[in-house]
N, C-alpha and C positions, 0 to 999 in steps of 0.2 A: 504494500499499499504506500501511497505517496502523500506527503503532508505539505501544504504550501502555505506559509504565513502571509499576513497582510502588510500593508504600506509601512515603510519605515522600520519594520520588524525583522531582525535576523532569524535564520532558520531555528536557532537554539530556543526560541520562545515556545516551540512545539514540543520541547523535549518531554514535559509532564504529561501532555496529551498522548504522546507517543508511548511513554512508559505504561501508561494505563491500558493502552490498546495492546501492547505487546504481552501484557499479562493475560489477555483474552485470546492469544494465539496468533496475533498479526505480527508482521514484521515491518514496522514503519521505516520509511526512508524519507528524510527531509530534503525538499528541494529549495535551493538558494537562488536568488535573483535580485538585481539591482532595481528596486521598485520605482525610482525616480526617473529611469531611463525609458526610452520608448517601448510600450508594451508589445509591439510587434515582435521584437526581439526576444522577449521573455516567453511569448507564446511558442515561438519556434523551438527555443531552448528547452522549454517543458516538454514539448512533443519529442524531441530528440532524446531527452533524458529517460522519458518513459519507454521509448522503443528499445533503449539500450539495457533496461533492467534484465537480470537473468531470468530465464523461464518464458514460457508462452502463454501463461494464464492471464485472463483479464485482471485489471488492476483496480483497486479501490483508491479513490481519490478523497481527500479531505482538505478543504481550503477555508481559511479564515479571512473575512473582509476582502481586500484587493486579491488575495490568493484564491478565493472562490470565483471571482470575475475571471481570473486568468484560466483556471481550469475550465469553466464553461465555455469560454471563447476558444480555448485550444482544442477541446473535444468537438465542438461544433465544426472546426475547420479541418480537424484530422481524423476522419473515420477510420483510419488504419490503426489507430491507438485503441487497444481493447480496454473497455471499462467494465468492471464488474458492478461498482456502484459508485455514486458520488454523493458526498454530503457537504453542504455549504453552510458555514457559520458566520452569521451576520454579514454576508456578502451583498454589497449594493448593486446587484446585477442589473437594475433598472435606472442606475444613476444615484447621485447622492446630493440631497440639498445642503447638507453640511460641507461637503467637498466644493460645491459650487460657491457657497458663501466665503469659505476659506480662501478659494482661488481668486476671488474678487480683490483680494489685498495683495500688495507687492510681496510681503513675506510669504504669504500663502502660495502665490504663484511660484515662487522659488522653491518652497519646501515640496509641493506636489510634483514639480517637474514636468515630464513628459507624460505622466498618468492623468493630468487634468482633462483630457477629452472623455475619459471613462466616467467622470462624475456628471456628464450632461445626461439628460433623460434619454433613455434608450430602451429598446425591446430586449427581452430575455426569453428564449425559446428552448426547450428540450425535446428532441425528438428521437433520441435513442431508446431502445428497449430496456437498457440498464435502469434500475431504479435510481431516482434522484431525490434527495431529502434535503429540506431547508430547515435550519434551527435559527430562530431569531431571538433576540433579547428585548425585554420590556422595561428595563430599569434605566432611565435617562441619565446615564453617567458617562460623560466623554467630551470629546472636542466639540461635537456639535452643539452641545448645551452652552459651552464657553463661548462659541462664536455667536449663536443664534439666540441664546437666552432660553428660549422654550421652543421646542421643535414640534411640528404637528403630528397628532396621532400618537400611536404607540411607537416607541423607539427605543434604542439601547444607548442613547447619547450621542451616537455617531451616524447610525443608519436606522431610517424609519422602516417599521415592519413591512408597509407597502412596497418598499424599495428592494425588498428580498424576494418578491414574487417572480416565479419562473413559469411561463406558460408550459404545460405538460409535465410539471413536476409531479413526483408520486405523492409526496406528503410534506407538509410543513408543520413544525411544532414551535410553541413560544415558550421561553423560559424566563423567569424573573431575574435577569442578570444584565449587567452593563457589557458595553462592547468587548473590552479587553479581558473580562472575566470569562467569556465563553471558552477560551482555550485553556483555562486552568481549572474549570469546573469538574468535579467528579460526575455530577449528574449529566453533563454535556457528554462526557467520555462514554458514559453507559448508554446514552441515546445513540451516539454514533456507532458504538459496537452492535447495538440491536439492530440498527438499520442496515448495517452491513450484512448482518447474518441473515435477516429475514425480510429486508425490503420494506420495513414498517417501523414506526416509532412506538406502536402499541404492544 
């Protein structure tokens, strides 16, 4: 299985989630990428990374925030990459209001780098037969709250729940957590393992 971190986050932030999944019989491998550089290069790098993994079995993918957007885009463009299941954690696959507001400032534009276009409103579609699950947080604690003050609807402080919706997704579940807490939560790890095993959060 492949774990992909979010914007500004080194792959090491996925260690705890990976350790919990390894105790359930999985063999997590973390993918590293320069999140401020053009996303096109990262999409191709992830596709090469996945194709070069040993064995021929379909791969489980888990991505947090921008990492989930990267996984979704990569699998949409590369049908030759076999996917067993996909779980997206707080991934703004339909764009991000917080990202747009942050990017409207000079410092924000510099921090977001070439990832800025991903925060614009966009469509998110899943057409593969493999199950795709979405986990979204509902505790408004994160950058978006600092920038916007109060974000609309349910959100995790960075990403609104409605921004995580993928047309054709298998299931979505909401958890009372902030954006960054999604990758360190034992409950989320349990949900990810359950979805990978049975294609359902129930």
